[in-house]
N, C-alpha and C positions, 0 to 999 in steps of 0.2 A: 602539778596540777594533781589535783588526791580525787578518786570518783566517789559514788552515794557510800550515805551510808546509815548504815540497818540501826533501822531503831528498833526497841523495844528486843534484842537479843537478851536471848536464855540465859540466863547463870546459876555453872551449877550451886546448890545449894543442903547444907547438912540438914533434913531434918526428921524426927523422929513417927512415926506413925503405929498406929492401933491394932491390929485383925485384923479388918478391913480394912487400911486402907486407908480410912485421914486419919492428917497433920495430922496430932498432938503439940509439937515445938516443929520452931522453923527455926533453924539458929542459934538454938536454948534459949530463945520463946515458946509461953507456953504462948497457945490457941488458945481464943479463949471464945468464939463461935467462929462458926464457918456457914460463912449469907447459901453457898450453889458447892456444886458440884456436878460437872457436866464431861459428859470420854467425848474419845474427837477418835474417827477410823477411817485414812482416809491410807489413798495410793496400793489397800489390800493386793492387786492384780498384777503388783510389780515386787523386784526384789528386794526392794526397800519398806515395806509398809512401810506407816507412821497410829500409832495407835499413842495413844493414852489422855491418864486419866485429870484433870484439872478443880483445883478447889481455894478459891476465893474463901479465907482467912482472916480475922481481925483478930491481932494479940493483944495477952490484956494491958498494953502498955499501951494499946490503940494505933495499932500500926496494921492495917490493911495490904495484905500483902494475896497475890496468885499467885499458887507453886505450878508443878504441873508434874510428875509423876510416869517416864519413857519407858509403858511396858510395856514396849519388845529389850528396852538397855537395864532395867529397873534402876535411872537414878532417875534421883529426883531434880526441878529448874522452876528456877520462877525465874517468874514477867515479866517483866514493868512496861 
């Protein structure tokens, strides 16, 4: 018997970003448009704070992507 499966597990992704942090490439695909961006700050009162900047982008091939930059660790992730 297996346990429950986690949905929407983030996966590492290669993102090229502009100086302001806005993604310009995602896995080598050029970003054509940014639909929205939002900041999540949570658990700031613990020893494991969560700080992420999310971006919903559209690449030139028409793919809609949600990526986030882990502001604590400096890594980029894809969220599905």
